[in-house]
DSSP file (Angstrom, degrees, kcal/mol; ACC not computed):
  #  RESIDUE AA STRUCTURE BP1 BP2  ACC     N-H-->O    O-->H-N    N-H-->O    O-->H-N    TCO  KAPPA ALPHA  PHI   PSI    X-CA   Y-CA   Z-CA
    1    1 A M              0   0    0      0, 0.0    31,-0.2     0, 0.0    29,-0.0   0.000 360.0 360.0 360.0 139.1   -9.8   17.4   33.3
    2    2 A D        -     0   0    0     29,-2.7    29,-0.1     1,-0.2    30,-0.0  -0.557 360.0-155.0 -65.2 126.3  -11.9   14.3   33.7
    3    3 A P        +     0   0    0      0, 0.0    -1,-0.2     0, 0.0     3,-0.1   0.613  58.6 113.5 -84.9 -11.9  -13.9   14.0   30.5
    4    4 A V  S    S-     0   0    0     27,-0.1    27,-0.2     1,-0.1    -2,-0.1  -0.436  74.9-113.8 -66.8 128.2  -16.6   11.9   32.2
    5    5 A P        -     0   0    0      0, 0.0     2,-0.3     0, 0.0    -1,-0.1  -0.208  32.4-142.7 -57.2 145.3  -20.1   13.8   32.5
    6    6 A R        -     0   0    0     22,-0.1     2,-0.2    -3,-0.1    24,-0.1  -0.787  14.5-105.6-114.7 160.9  -21.1   14.6   35.9
    7    7 A G        -     0   0    0     -2,-0.3    21,-1.8    22,-0.1     2,-0.3  -0.435  24.7-176.8 -93.9 156.4  -24.4   14.6   37.5
    8    8 A F  E     +A   27   0A   0     19,-0.2     2,-0.3    -2,-0.2    19,-0.2  -0.857  13.1 175.2-148.6 110.0  -26.8   17.4   38.5
    9    9 A Q  E     -A   26   0A   0     17,-2.3    17,-2.5    -2,-0.3     2,-0.4  -0.859   8.1-169.9-119.4 152.2  -30.1   16.5   40.2
   10   10 A V  E     -A   25   0A   0     -2,-0.3     2,-0.4    15,-0.2    15,-0.2  -1.000   2.3-173.0-138.2 140.2  -32.9   18.7   41.7
   11   11 A V  E     -A   24   0A   0     13,-1.9    13,-2.7    -2,-0.4     2,-0.5  -0.985  14.4-145.5-127.3 144.7  -35.9   18.0   43.9
   12   12 A R  E     -A   23   0A   0     -2,-0.4     2,-0.5    11,-0.2    11,-0.2  -0.936  12.7-166.4-108.1 133.8  -38.6   20.3   44.9
   13   13 A I  E     -A   22   0A   0      9,-2.9     9,-3.0    -2,-0.5     2,-0.5  -0.979   6.0-178.2-127.2 120.3  -40.2   19.8   48.3
   14   14 A A        -     0   0    0     -2,-0.5     2,-0.5     7,-0.2     5,-0.1  -0.975   9.0-169.4-114.4 123.0  -43.4   21.6   49.2
   15   15 A Q    >   -     0   0    0     -2,-0.5     3,-2.4     5,-0.2    -2,-0.0  -0.961  27.7-108.9-121.1 128.6  -44.7   21.1   52.6
   16   16 A N  T 3  S+     0   0    0     -2,-0.5     3,-0.1     1,-0.3    -2,-0.0  -0.155 105.9  17.8 -38.9 123.8  -48.0   22.0   54.0
   17   17 A G  T 3  S+     0   0    0      1,-0.3     2,-0.4     2,-0.1    -1,-0.3   0.361  97.2 115.2  88.4  -7.8  -47.7   24.9   56.5
   18   18 A R    <   -     0   0    0     -3,-2.4    -1,-0.3     1,-0.1    -3,-0.1  -0.853  59.2-149.2 -96.7 133.3  -44.3   25.9   55.2
   19   19 A A  S    S+     0   0    0     -2,-0.4    -1,-0.1     1,-0.1    -2,-0.1   0.827  79.7  40.8 -67.0 -35.7  -44.3   29.3   53.5
   20   20 A R  S    S-     0   0    0     -3,-0.1    -5,-0.2    -5,-0.0    41,-0.1  -0.938  77.0-130.0-121.9 132.7  -41.6   28.5   51.0
   21   21 A P        -     0   0    0      0, 0.0    41,-2.8     0, 0.0     2,-0.5  -0.353  26.7-131.3 -66.2 162.3  -40.8   25.4   49.0
   22   22 A I  E     -Ab  13  62A   0     -9,-3.0    -9,-2.9    39,-0.2     2,-0.6  -0.945  10.9-156.7-115.2 136.3  -37.3   24.0   49.1
   23   23 A R  E     -Ab  12  63A   0     39,-3.6    41,-2.9    -2,-0.5     2,-0.6  -0.962  10.2-162.1-112.4 124.9  -35.3   23.1   46.1
   24   24 A V  E     -Ab  11  64A   0    -13,-2.7   -13,-1.9    -2,-0.6     2,-0.3  -0.929  11.1-172.2-108.8 113.6  -32.6   20.6   46.9
   25   25 A A  E     -Ab  10  65A   0     39,-3.2    41,-2.3    -2,-0.6     2,-0.4  -0.784  12.2-160.8-112.0 151.3  -29.9   20.4   44.3
   26   26 A H  E     -Ab   9  66A   0    -17,-2.5   -17,-2.3    -2,-0.3     2,-0.4  -0.999  12.0-177.7-130.8 134.4  -27.0   18.0   43.9
   27   27 A F  E     -Ab   8  67A   0     39,-2.0    41,-0.6    -2,-0.4     2,-0.5  -0.971  15.2-159.4-134.5 133.7  -24.0   18.8   41.9
   28   28 A H  E     - b   0  68A   0    -21,-1.8    41,-0.2    -2,-0.4     3,-0.1  -0.975  23.1-142.1-113.4 116.0  -20.8   16.7   41.1
   29   29 A G        -     0   0    0     39,-3.1    41,-0.1    -2,-0.5   -22,-0.1  -0.340  27.7 -89.6 -76.9 159.7  -17.9   18.9   39.9
   30   30 A L        -     0   0    0     39,-0.1     2,-0.5    11,-0.1    -1,-0.1  -0.356  43.5-120.1 -64.4 140.1  -15.5   17.9   37.3
   31   31 A R        -     0   0    0    -27,-0.2   -29,-2.7   -29,-0.1     2,-0.7  -0.767  17.2-155.4 -91.0 133.8  -12.4   16.0   38.6
   32   32 A N    >   -     0   0    0     -2,-0.5     3,-2.4     3,-0.4     5,-0.1  -0.909   3.7-159.2 -98.3  99.5   -9.0   17.5   38.0
   33   33 A V  T 3  S+     0   0    0     -2,-0.7    -1,-0.1     1,-0.3     3,-0.1   0.751  93.3  63.3 -61.2 -12.0   -6.4   14.7   38.0
   34   34 A G  T 3  S-     0   0    0      1,-0.3     2,-0.3     3,-0.1    -1,-0.3   0.451 123.3 -85.8 -87.1  -1.4   -3.9   17.5   38.8
   35   35 A G    <   -     0   0    0     -3,-2.4    -3,-0.4     2,-0.1    -1,-0.3  -0.858  57.9 -55.2 125.7-162.4   -5.6   18.3   42.1
   36   36 A K  S    S+     0   0    0     -2,-0.3    36,-1.3    -3,-0.1     3,-0.1   0.067  84.2 128.3-104.8  25.6   -8.5   20.5   43.2
   37   37 A G        -     0   0    0     34,-0.2    -3,-0.1     1,-0.1    -2,-0.1  -0.335  66.6 -83.2 -75.9 165.8   -7.4   23.7   41.8
   38   38 A D        +     0   0    0      4,-0.1    -1,-0.1     3,-0.0     3,-0.1  -0.276  45.4 179.0 -74.6 158.7   -9.4   25.9   39.7
   39   39 A T     >  -     0   0    0     -3,-0.1     4,-2.2     1,-0.1     5,-0.2  -0.964  42.3-113.5-147.2 151.7   -9.7   25.4   35.9
   40   40 A P  H  > S+     0   0    0      0, 0.0     4,-2.4     0, 0.0     5,-0.3   0.923 118.7  56.8 -62.7 -33.3  -11.6   27.2   33.2
   41   41 A A  H  > S+     0   0    0      1,-0.2     4,-1.6     2,-0.2     5,-0.1   0.874 105.6  46.7 -64.1 -33.5  -13.6   24.1   32.9
   42   42 A S  H  > S+     0   0    0      2,-0.2     4,-2.4     1,-0.2    -1,-0.2   0.886 112.8  50.5 -77.2 -34.9  -14.7   24.0   36.5
   43   43 A A  H  X S+     0   0    0     -4,-2.2     4,-1.9     1,-0.2    -2,-0.2   0.905 112.2  46.6 -65.5 -37.7  -15.7   27.6   36.4
   44   44 A D  H  X S+     0   0    0     -4,-2.4     4,-1.6    -5,-0.2    -2,-0.2   0.853 110.6  55.0 -72.8 -31.0  -17.8   27.1   33.2
   45   45 A Q  H  X S+     0   0    0     -4,-1.6     4,-2.3    -5,-0.3    -2,-0.2   0.941 108.8  46.4 -69.1 -48.8  -19.3   24.0   34.8
   46   46 A A  H  X S+     0   0    0     -4,-2.4     4,-1.8     1,-0.2    -2,-0.2   0.866 113.0  48.5 -65.6 -32.4  -20.5   26.1   37.9
   47   47 A K  H  X S+     0   0    0     -4,-1.9     4,-1.2     2,-0.2    -1,-0.2   0.810 112.1  49.2 -73.6 -26.9  -21.8   28.9   35.7
   48   48 A R  H  X S+     0   0    0     -4,-1.6     4,-1.8     2,-0.2    -2,-0.2   0.806 110.3  52.0 -71.5 -35.5  -23.7   26.3   33.6
   49   49 A A  H  X S+     0   0    0     -4,-2.3     4,-2.8     2,-0.2    -2,-0.2   0.903 109.4  49.9 -65.1 -46.0  -25.0   24.7   36.9
   50   50 A L  H  X S+     0   0    0     -4,-1.8     4,-1.9     2,-0.2    -2,-0.2   0.813 108.6  52.4 -69.7 -34.6  -26.4   28.2   38.2
   51   51 A T  H  X S+     0   0    0     -4,-1.2     4,-0.8     2,-0.2    -1,-0.2   0.897 112.1  45.1 -75.2 -35.7  -28.1   28.8   34.9
   52   52 A L  H >X S+     0   0    0     -4,-1.8     4,-1.3     2,-0.2     3,-0.6   0.908 112.2  50.7 -61.6 -47.1  -29.8   25.4   35.1
   53   53 A L  H 3X S+     0   0    0     -4,-2.8     4,-3.0     1,-0.2    -2,-0.2   0.844 109.4  52.8 -52.1 -41.2  -30.7   26.0   38.7
   54   54 A S  H 3< S+     0   0    0     -4,-1.9    -1,-0.2     1,-0.2    -2,-0.2   0.755 108.1  50.5 -74.3 -18.2  -32.2   29.5   37.8
   55   55 A Q  H << S+     0   0    0     -4,-0.8    -1,-0.2    -3,-0.6    -2,-0.2   0.746 118.4  39.0 -86.7 -27.8  -34.3   27.9   35.2
   56   56 A I  H  < S+     0   0    0     -4,-1.3     2,-0.3    -5,-0.1    -2,-0.2   0.851 107.5  62.4 -85.3 -45.5  -35.6   25.3   37.7
   57   57 A A  S  < S-     0   0    0     -4,-3.0     6,-0.0    -5,-0.1   -45,-0.0  -0.628  71.0-138.5 -96.9 144.4  -36.0   27.2   40.8
   58   58 A S    >   -     0   0    0     -2,-0.3     3,-1.7     4,-0.1   -35,-0.1  -0.579  28.5-110.3 -89.6 160.6  -38.4   30.1   41.4
   59   59 A P  T 3  S+     0   0    0      0, 0.0    -1,-0.1     0, 0.0    -2,-0.0   0.707 117.3  61.8 -59.6 -18.6  -37.4   33.2   43.4
   60   60 A Q  T 3  S+     0   0    0      2,-0.1     2,-0.2   -38,-0.0    -3,-0.0   0.619  86.6  99.9 -82.6 -16.9  -39.8   32.1   46.1
   61   61 A D  S <  S-     0   0    0     -3,-1.7     2,-0.3   -41,-0.1   -39,-0.2  -0.486  71.1-131.1 -84.1 143.8  -37.9   28.8   46.7
   62   62 A D  E     -b   22   0A   0    -41,-2.8   -39,-3.6    -2,-0.2     2,-0.5  -0.715  32.4-144.7 -79.8 139.5  -35.4   28.2   49.6
   63   63 A I  E     -b   23   0A   0     -2,-0.3    50,-1.4   -41,-0.2     2,-0.6  -0.960  23.8-179.6-117.7 120.6  -32.3   26.7   47.9
   64   64 A V  E     -bC  24 112A   0    -41,-2.9   -39,-3.2    -2,-0.5     2,-0.5  -0.982  12.7-177.9-112.9 114.8  -30.0   23.9   49.3
   65   65 A F  E     +bC  25 111A   0     46,-2.8    46,-3.1    -2,-0.6     2,-0.3  -0.973  13.7 154.6-123.3 113.9  -27.1   23.1   46.9
   66   66 A A  E     +bC  26 110A   0    -41,-2.3   -39,-2.0    -2,-0.5     2,-0.3  -0.893   4.6  97.2-141.0 166.6  -24.7   20.4   47.8
   67   67 A G  E    S-bC  27 109A   0     42,-2.0    42,-2.9    -2,-0.3     2,-1.0  -0.925  72.5 -44.6 153.4-174.8  -22.2   17.8   46.4
   68   68 A D  E     +bC  28 108A   0    -41,-0.6   -39,-3.1    -2,-0.3    40,-0.2  -0.796  47.8 174.9 -90.3  96.0  -18.8   16.8   45.6
   69   69 A F        -     0   0    0     38,-1.3    -1,-0.2    -2,-1.0    39,-0.2   0.606  32.7-139.4 -80.3 -14.4  -17.5   20.0   43.8
   70   70 A N        +     0   0    0     37,-1.1     2,-0.3     1,-0.2   -38,-0.2   0.904  66.3 108.0  57.6  42.5  -13.9   18.6   43.5
   71   71 A V  S    S-     0   0    0     36,-0.3    -1,-0.2   -40,-0.1   -34,-0.2  -0.905  72.8-105.9-138.0 165.6  -12.5   22.2   44.4
   72   72 A L    >   -     0   0    0    -36,-1.3     3,-1.8    -2,-0.3     6,-0.3  -0.536  39.0-102.4 -90.0 173.1  -10.8   23.7   47.4
   73   73 A S  T 3  S+     0   0    0      1,-0.3    -1,-0.1    -2,-0.2    18,-0.1   0.690 120.2  51.0 -70.9 -15.6  -12.7   26.0   49.7
   74   74 A D  T 3  S+     0   0    0      4,-0.0    -1,-0.3    17,-0.0     2,-0.1   0.064  88.4 133.3-103.1  27.7  -11.0   29.2   48.3
   75   75 A S  S <> S-     0   0    0     -3,-1.8     4,-1.5     1,-0.1     5,-0.1  -0.306  70.1-119.9 -78.2 157.5  -11.9   28.3   44.6
   76   76 A E  H  > S+     0   0    0      1,-0.2     4,-2.1     2,-0.2    -1,-0.1   0.783 111.8  61.5 -63.8 -24.6  -13.3   30.3   41.9
   77   77 A T  H  > S+     0   0    0      2,-0.2     4,-2.2     1,-0.2    -1,-0.2   0.949 105.1  44.5 -64.2 -47.2  -16.2   27.9   41.8
   78   78 A L  H  > S+     0   0    0     -6,-0.3     4,-1.9     1,-0.2    -1,-0.2   0.801 111.4  54.8 -75.0 -18.1  -17.3   28.5   45.2
   79   79 A A  H  X S+     0   0    0     -4,-1.5     4,-2.2     2,-0.2    -1,-0.2   0.905 107.5  52.2 -67.2 -44.9  -16.8   32.4   44.5
   80   80 A I  H  < S+     0   0    0     -4,-2.1     4,-0.4     2,-0.2    -2,-0.2   0.909 110.0  46.4 -57.8 -47.6  -19.1   32.0   41.6
   81   81 A F  H ><>S+     0   0    0     -4,-2.2     5,-2.1     1,-0.2     3,-0.9   0.871 112.8  51.4 -64.5 -40.7  -21.8   30.3   43.7
   82   82 A A  H ><5S+     0   0    0     -4,-1.9     3,-1.6     1,-0.2    -2,-0.2   0.833 101.3  58.9 -64.6 -35.8  -21.3   33.0   46.4
   83   83 A D  T 3<5S+     0   0    0     -4,-2.2    -1,-0.2     1,-0.3    -2,-0.2   0.668 105.2  53.5 -72.0 -12.3  -21.8   35.9   44.0
   84   84 A C  T < 5S-     0   0    0     -3,-0.9    -1,-0.3    -4,-0.4    -2,-0.2   0.170 128.5 -96.6-106.0  20.7  -25.2   34.3   43.2
   85   85 A G  T < 5S+     0   0    0     -3,-1.6     2,-0.6     1,-0.2    29,-0.5   0.575  78.7 136.8  85.9  17.2  -26.2   34.3   46.9
   86   86 A L      < -     0   0    0     -5,-2.1     2,-0.4    27,-0.1    -1,-0.2  -0.864  41.0-151.5-103.6 124.6  -25.4   30.9   47.9
   87   87 A R  E     -D  112   0A   0     25,-3.7    25,-2.6    -2,-0.6     2,-0.4  -0.780  13.4-127.2-103.0 133.8  -23.6   30.7   51.3
   88   88 A D  E     -D  111   0A   0     -2,-0.4    23,-0.2    23,-0.2    21,-0.0  -0.677  21.5-176.9 -80.7 124.8  -21.1   27.9   52.1
   89   89 A L  S    S+     0   0    0     21,-2.8    -1,-0.1    -2,-0.4    22,-0.1   0.553  77.0  60.5 -98.5  -6.8  -21.8   26.0   55.3
   90   90 A V    >   +     0   0    0     20,-0.5     3,-1.4     1,-0.1     2,-0.2   0.944  66.7 158.5 -80.6 -55.5  -18.7   23.7   55.1
   91   91 A G  T 3  S-     0   0    0      1,-0.2    -1,-0.1   -18,-0.1   -18,-0.1  -0.471  75.4 -17.5  63.5-127.4  -15.8   26.2   55.1
   92   92 A Q  T 3  S+     0   0    0     -2,-0.2    -1,-0.2     2,-0.1    13,-0.1   0.303  98.3 129.6 -93.4  12.0  -12.7   24.6   56.2
   93   93 A Q    <   -     0   0    0     -3,-1.4     2,-0.5     1,-0.1    -3,-0.0  -0.262  68.0-104.8 -67.4 152.0  -14.1   21.5   57.8
   94   94 A D        -     0   0    0      1,-0.1    12,-0.2    29,-0.1    -1,-0.1  -0.660  35.3-179.0 -72.7 120.9  -12.7   18.1   56.8
   95   95 A T        +     0   0    0     10,-2.8    38,-2.0    -2,-0.5     2,-0.3   0.144  55.0  84.1-113.9  19.5  -15.2   16.4   54.4
   96   96 A R  B     -E  132   0B   0      9,-0.4    36,-0.3    36,-0.2     2,-0.1  -0.895  65.0-141.1-119.3 159.1  -13.2   13.2   53.9
   97   97 A T    >   -     0   0    0     34,-1.5     3,-1.5    -2,-0.3    34,-0.1  -0.287  41.7 -85.4 -98.3-177.9  -13.0   10.0   56.0
   98   98 A A  T 3  S+     0   0    0      1,-0.3    33,-0.1    27,-0.2    27,-0.0   0.630 122.0  72.4 -66.6 -13.6  -10.1    7.6   57.0
   99   99 A L  T 3  S+     0   0    0     31,-0.4    -1,-0.3     2,-0.0    32,-0.2   0.604  85.4  72.4 -78.5  -7.2  -10.8    5.9   53.6
  100  100 A C    <   -     0   0    0     -3,-1.5    -4,-0.0    31,-0.2    -1,-0.0  -0.913  62.1-174.9-100.8 115.9   -9.4    8.8   51.8
  101  101 A P        +     0   0    0      0, 0.0     2,-0.2     0, 0.0    -1,-0.1   0.349  45.3 115.5-101.1  18.1   -5.6    8.9   52.2
  102  102 A K        -     0   0    0      2,-0.2    -2,-0.1     1,-0.1    -6,-0.0  -0.571  67.8-134.6 -81.0 141.4   -5.0   12.1   50.5
  103  103 A A  S    S+     0   0    0     -2,-0.2     2,-0.4     2,-0.1    -1,-0.1   0.811  89.5  83.9 -68.3 -30.1   -3.6   15.2   52.4
  104  104 A I        -     0   0    0      1,-0.1    -2,-0.2     2,-0.0   -69,-0.0  -0.659  59.8-175.9 -78.3 122.7   -6.3   17.5   50.8
  105  105 A R        +     0   0    0     -2,-0.4   -10,-2.8   -13,-0.1     2,-0.4   0.157  47.6  97.2-105.9  15.9   -9.3   17.0   53.0
  106  106 A H        +     0   0    0    -12,-0.2     3,-0.1     1,-0.1   -12,-0.1  -0.853  29.5 112.4-109.2 137.4  -11.8   19.2   51.0
  107  107 A A        +     0   0    0      1,-0.5   -38,-1.3    -2,-0.4   -37,-1.1   0.214  60.1  67.9-161.3 -42.3  -14.4   17.8   48.4
  108  108 A N  E     +C   68   0A   0    -40,-0.2    -1,-0.5   -39,-0.2     2,-0.3  -0.732  53.5 178.9 -99.3 135.2  -17.9   18.2   49.6
  109  109 A Y  E     -C   67   0A   0    -42,-2.9   -42,-2.0    -2,-0.3     2,-0.4  -0.926  17.6-158.6-132.2 158.6  -19.8   21.4   50.1
  110  110 A M  E     -C   66   0A   0     -2,-0.3   -21,-2.8   -44,-0.2   -20,-0.5  -0.990  17.7-176.9-130.9 130.8  -23.3   22.5   51.2
  111  111 A L  E     -CD  65  88A   0    -46,-3.1   -46,-2.8    -2,-0.4     2,-0.3  -0.931   0.7-173.8-126.1 149.6  -24.6   26.0   50.1
  112  112 A V  E     -CD  64  87A   0    -25,-2.6   -25,-3.7    -2,-0.4   -48,-0.2  -0.961  26.0-111.8-135.7 157.7  -27.8   27.6   51.0
  113  113 A T    >   -     0   0    0    -50,-1.4     3,-2.0    -2,-0.3   -27,-0.1  -0.455  41.2-104.3 -79.8 163.2  -29.6   30.8   50.1
  114  114 A A  T 3  S+     0   0    0    -29,-0.5    -1,-0.1     1,-0.3   -28,-0.1   0.778 118.0  65.9 -60.5 -22.7  -30.1   33.5   52.8
  115  115 A S  T 3  S+     0   0    0    -54,-0.1     2,-0.7     2,-0.1    -1,-0.3   0.634  75.7 101.9 -77.9  -8.9  -33.8   32.5   53.2
  116  116 A V    <   -     0   0    0     -3,-2.0     2,-1.2   -53,-0.1    -4,-0.0  -0.662  67.7-148.0 -77.1 113.2  -32.8   29.1   54.5
  117  117 A D        -     0   0    0     -2,-0.7    23,-1.9     2,-0.0     2,-0.6  -0.684  17.7-154.9 -81.2  94.6  -33.2   29.1   58.3
  118  118 A V  E     +F  139   0C   0     -2,-1.2    21,-0.3    21,-0.2     3,-0.1  -0.621  21.3 176.9 -74.4 117.7  -30.3   26.7   59.4
  119  119 A R  E     -     0   0C   0     19,-2.9     2,-0.3    -2,-0.6    20,-0.2   0.861  69.6 -18.2 -85.1 -43.7  -31.0   25.1   62.7
  120  120 A S  E     -F  138   0C   0     18,-1.9    18,-2.7     2,-0.0    -1,-0.4  -0.986  52.8-162.6-155.3 165.1  -27.9   23.0   62.6
  121  121 A F  E     -F  137   0C   0     -2,-0.3     2,-0.3    16,-0.2    16,-0.2  -0.944  14.8-177.7-155.2 130.6  -25.2   21.6   60.2
  122  122 A E  E     -F  136   0C   0     14,-2.9    14,-3.1    -2,-0.3    -2,-0.0  -0.938  25.2-167.4-131.9 154.9  -22.8   18.6   60.8
  123  123 A V        -     0   0    0     -2,-0.3    12,-0.1    12,-0.2   -29,-0.1  -0.593  29.4-165.1-131.2  65.0  -20.1   17.0   59.0
  124  124 A P        -     0   0    0      0, 0.0    -2,-0.0     0, 0.0     0, 0.0  -0.220  20.9-149.9 -70.9 143.9  -19.6   13.8   61.2
  125  125 A A        +     0   0    0      8,-0.1   -27,-0.2     1,-0.1   -30,-0.0   0.735  67.9  93.2 -83.0 -26.0  -16.5   11.6   60.9
  126  126 A N        +     0   0    0      2,-0.1     2,-0.1     1,-0.1    -1,-0.1  -0.968  61.9  38.7-132.3 144.5  -18.5    8.5   61.9
  127  127 A P  S    S-     0   0    0      0, 0.0     2,-0.6     0, 0.0    -1,-0.1   0.477  78.1-146.4 -80.0 154.4  -20.0    6.2   60.7
  128  128 A V        +     0   0    0      1,-0.2     3,-0.1    -2,-0.1     5,-0.1  -0.810  39.3 147.6 -92.3 117.6  -17.6    5.7   57.8
  129  129 A V        +     0   0    0     -2,-0.6     2,-0.3     3,-0.3    -1,-0.2   0.379  69.4   4.7-121.6 -14.1  -19.6    4.5   54.7
  130  130 A S  S    S-     0   0    0      2,-0.2   -31,-0.4   -30,-0.0    -1,-0.2  -0.877  83.2 -92.1-157.1 178.5  -17.5    6.2   52.0
  131  131 A D  S    S+     0   0    0     -2,-0.3   -34,-1.5   -32,-0.2     2,-0.4   0.539 110.0  70.5 -82.3  -5.6  -14.4    8.2   51.4
  132  132 A H  B    S-E   96   0B   0    -36,-0.3    -3,-0.3   -33,-0.1   -36,-0.2  -0.917  83.7-128.1-114.3 132.6  -16.7   11.3   51.8
  133  133 A R        -     0   0    0    -38,-2.0    -8,-0.1    -2,-0.4    -5,-0.1  -0.534  30.9-106.2 -75.6 145.9  -18.3   12.4   55.0
  134  134 A P        -     0   0    0      0, 0.0     2,-0.5     0, 0.0    -1,-0.1  -0.319  21.6-140.9 -67.4 161.5  -22.1   13.0   55.2
  135  135 A L        -     0   0    0    -12,-0.1     2,-0.5   -26,-0.1   -12,-0.2  -0.999  19.4-165.1-121.1 116.7  -23.3   16.6   55.3
  136  136 A I  E     -F  122   0C   0    -14,-3.1   -14,-2.9    -2,-0.5     2,-0.4  -0.938   6.9-175.8-117.9 123.4  -26.4   16.8   57.7
  137  137 A L  E     -F  121   0C   0     -2,-0.5     2,-0.5   -16,-0.2   -16,-0.2  -0.961  10.0-169.3-120.7 129.5  -28.5   19.8   57.5
  138  138 A S  E     +F  120   0C   0    -18,-2.7   -19,-2.9    -2,-0.4   -18,-1.9  -0.980  15.4 176.7-116.4 124.5  -31.4   20.7   59.7
  139  139 A I  E      F  118   0C   0     -2,-0.5   -21,-0.2   -21,-0.3   -23,-0.0  -0.862 360.0 360.0-124.4 161.3  -33.7   23.7   58.8
  140  140 A S              0   0    0    -23,-1.9   -22,-0.1    -2,-0.3    -1,-0.0   0.444 360.0 360.0 -82.4 360.0  -36.8   25.2   60.0
């Protein structure tokens, strides 16, 4: 496991005329130099991130939770988030660009609570600005 601390940021957006505020959280998962498989440390980090998010967000908030989770789409980390009501929008989509030579093409995820009315979600291949593709979400 990568010993470097990873970031967790949250912003609250309250808009006049919108019934529910939105909490947008960004999470950077621990990097496993052996690949993107599950580890006890990654599962623990996911649980700690959910604890922090539950302390920050209220039950009335819509939640969008995204970032470079550094896990595969069938990981325990994503299962932990799903068990707490966060739905994955990425699934099996390629989230890496041509700048990433690795065969494993998963890294980034965007999760939302059931209350988020998703109008559209995209993972465009272009323009290339990083080895990670952008995740573009439009909500009501």
